[in-house]
C-alpha positions in Angstrom: 49.7 69.5 58.7 50.1 68.2 62.2 52.7 65.7 60.9 54.7 68.6 59.2 54.5 70.6 62.5 55.8 67.6 64.5 58.6 67.1 61.9 59.7 70.6 62.2 59.7 70.3 66.1 61.8 67.3 66.1 64.3 68.9 63.4 64.3 72.2 65.9 64.9 70.2 68.9 68.0 68.3 67.2 69.3 71.6 66.0 69.1 73.1 69.4 70.9 70.2 71.1 73.7 70.1 68.3 74.2 73.7 69.1 74.4 73.2 72.7 76.8 70.5 72.3 78.9 72.5 70.0 79.1 75.5 72.5 80.1 73.0 75.2 82.8 71.5 73.1 84.1 75.0 72.3 84.2 75.9 75.9 86.0 72.6 76.9 88.4 73.2 74.2 89.1 76.7 75.2 89.6 75.7 79.0 92.0 72.8 77.9 93.8 75.0 75.6 94.2 77.7 78.5 95.4 74.9 80.7 98.0 73.8 78.4 99.1 77.2 77.4 99.5 78.2 81.1 102.0 75.3 81.7 104.1 75.7 78.4 107.0 78.0 78.5 107.0 78.8 82.2 110.3 80.8 82.9 112.4 79.0 85.5 114.8 80.4 88.0 118.3 80.7 86.8 120.5 77.9 88.8 123.4 79.9 89.8 121.7 83.1 91.5 119.3 80.7 93.1 122.0 78.6 94.6 124.0 81.5 95.9 120.7 82.8 97.7 119.9 79.4 99.1 123.6 79.4 100.6 123.2 82.9 102.2 123.5 81.9 106.0 121.3 84.9 106.9 118.3 83.8 104.8 115.7 81.3 105.6 113.6 80.1 102.6 110.5 78.0 103.2 108.2 76.4 100.8 104.9 77.1 102.4 101.4 76.6 101.3 101.2 80.2 100.9 104.3 80.4 98.7 107.9 80.9 98.9 108.6 82.5 102.3 111.8 84.6 102.8 112.8 85.5 106.4 115.9 86.8 108.1 117.8 84.1 110.1 118.1 86.6 113.0 114.2 86.8 113.2 112.1 89.5 114.7 110.6 90.6 111.4 107.5 92.9 111.7 107.2 94.1 108.2 106.4 92.0 105.2 106.0 92.1 101.5 103.5 90.0 99.5 105.2 89.5 96.0 103.2 88.2 92.9 105.4 86.9 90.1 105.1 87.9 86.5 103.1 85.8 84.1 104.5 82.2 83.6 107.5 83.1 85.8 108.6 80.6 88.4 108.3 82.2 91.9 111.8 80.9 92.9 113.2 83.3 90.1 112.6 86.3 92.4 114.4 84.8 95.7 118.0 86.2 94.7 116.8 89.6 93.7 114.7 90.0 97.1 117.0 88.1 99.4 118.7 91.2 100.8 115.4 92.9 101.4 114.9 90.1 104.0 118.5 89.6 105.2 119.8 93.2 105.6 116.5 94.9 106.2 114.4 92.4 108.2 111.5 92.2 105.9 109.5 89.0 105.4 108.8 88.2 101.6 105.9 86.0 100.6 106.4 85.2 96.8 103.1 83.7 95.8 102.4 80.7 93.5 99.7 82.0 91.1 97.1 79.6 90.0 98.0 78.4 86.5 101.1 80.6 86.7 99.0 83.6 86.0 98.0 86.1 88.5 94.6 86.9 87.0 93.3 83.5 87.6 94.3 83.5 91.2 91.3 85.1 93.4 93.0 84.7 96.6 93.1 87.8 98.9 95.9 89.1 101.1 95.0 86.8 104.0 95.8 83.8 102.0 99.5 85.0 102.0 99.9 87.2 105.2 99.2 84.0 107.3 103.0 82.8 106.4 104.2 85.4 108.6 101.7 86.0 111.6 104.1 88.2 113.6 104.2 90.8 110.8 101.9 93.8 111.2 102.7 96.1 108.5 102.4 94.7 104.9 103.2 95.7 101.5 101.9 94.1 98.3 103.0 94.2 94.7 104.6 92.1 92.1 106.3 92.0 88.7 104.7 92.8 85.4 101.2 91.1 85.5 101.8 90.2 89.1 102.0 94.1 89.8 98.6 94.4 88.3 97.2 92.0 90.5 99.0 93.6 93.5 97.0 96.8 92.5 93.8 94.9 92.9 95.0 93.7 96.6 96.3 97.1 97.7 93.2 98.1 99.6 94.2 95.6 102.1 98.0 96.6 102.4 99.8 99.3 103.8 101.8 100.2 100.6 102.0 99.1 97.0 105.3 98.1 95.2 105.3 97.7 91.5 108.3 96.1 89.7 108.1 96.9 85.9 104.3 97.1 86.3 101.2 99.5 86.3 97.8 99.6 87.7 94.7 98.8 85.7 92.6 100.1 88.8 92.4 103.7 89.7 94.3 104.2 93.0 94.9 107.8 92.6 92.6 108.9 95.4 93.6 106.0 97.7 96.3 107.9 99.7 98.3 104.7 99.7 102.2 104.8 99.7 103.3 103.6 96.2 106.7 102.7 94.9 106.9 102.0 91.2 110.2 100.7 90.0 110.7 100.6 86.3 113.6 100.0 83.7 114.9 102.2 80.9 115.4 99.3 78.8 112.1 97.5 79.3 110.5 96.3 76.0 107.5 95.1 77.6 106.4 97.4 80.3 108.0 100.3 78.5 108.7 103.7 80.0 105.7 104.9 77.8 103.3 102.5 79.2 104.5 103.3 82.7 104.0 107.0 82.0 100.6 106.4 80.4 99.2 104.8 83.4 100.9 107.2 85.9 97.6 109.0 86.6 96.2 105.9 88.0 98.5 106.1 90.9 98.4 108.6 93.9 100.0 112.0 92.9 102.8 111.5 95.6 103.8 107.9 94.3 107.5 107.5 94.2 108.5 106.8 90.4 111.9 105.4 89.8 113.4 104.3 86.3 116.6 102.3 86.6 119.1 102.9 84.0 120.0 100.0 82.0 117.3 97.8 83.6 115.2 95.6 81.1 112.1 93.7 82.0 113.7 90.5 82.9 116.2 92.4 85.2 113.5 92.3 87.9 113.9 88.6 88.4 116.6 85.9 87.6 114.9 83.9 84.9 117.0 84.7 81.8 116.1 86.6 78.6 112.4 87.2 77.9 110.9 87.6 74.3 110.2 91.0 73.2 112.3 92.5 76.0 115.0 95.1 75.6 118.8 94.4 76.2 119.8 95.2 79.8 123.0 97.1 80.6 122.9 96.6 84.3 124.5 93.7 86.2 122.4 91.5 88.4 124.4 92.6 91.5 123.8 96.3 90.8 120.0 95.6 90.2 119.8 93.8 93.4 121.5 96.5 95.2 119.1 99.3 93.8 116.0 97.1 94.4 117.1 96.6 98.0 117.6 100.2 98.7 114.2 101.1 97.2 112.0 98.6 98.7 113.5 98.8 102.1 113.3 102.5 102.1 109.6 102.2 101.7 109.5 99.6 104.4 111.4 102.0 106.6 108.9 104.8 106.1 106.1 102.6 107.2 107.9 101.8 110.6 
């Protein structure tokens, strides 16, 4: 009888070890798969819009530890925007569309580099990005698509929230925070219906603007995106409207 119990104990121990090794292997494979997936299919900045922005004499572009930093060449910026890219979109893809916010309206822009190209995997707070522009004392936070969702999570440490084709998962309806939500009529991902469904998570006085003819990818310069609608607005018109809306919010903040 004693030998039988000992044999069962050894078999039970082996089963437990095999189970633990199996679980560890599954976790390791899942992590490896996520790492690979996060690096595959990253949407790069379109060369021509980026080159034109880089040639803009009024714009200073710095590749800093905090991210890509846009500042007016004239200096004197006291207002800033921490902008978080959409999932697997290169930060440089937003330089062209945000350049005039910096050049024409004196807003310093910090475009973050999310860990693994996905904002949800980046636990850093606002201080990790605002340190790129120490002279700025008024900060907006926001982003495009998934980046905007992450921006909502950081909004408690900012003076205002800016959403590009995005919506919050957290309830900010009672925050009293100034919010600008810009969406597109042709967006096939953050669709007008999805934006409307999440409207109650924002303050009642949030400014909701839908740009006619704008698709999801219209909010950056990285080319077409799978599942998106077809845009009918030009890049120049899109940039003009984005600039007016974001700078208008910055002016309201002082």
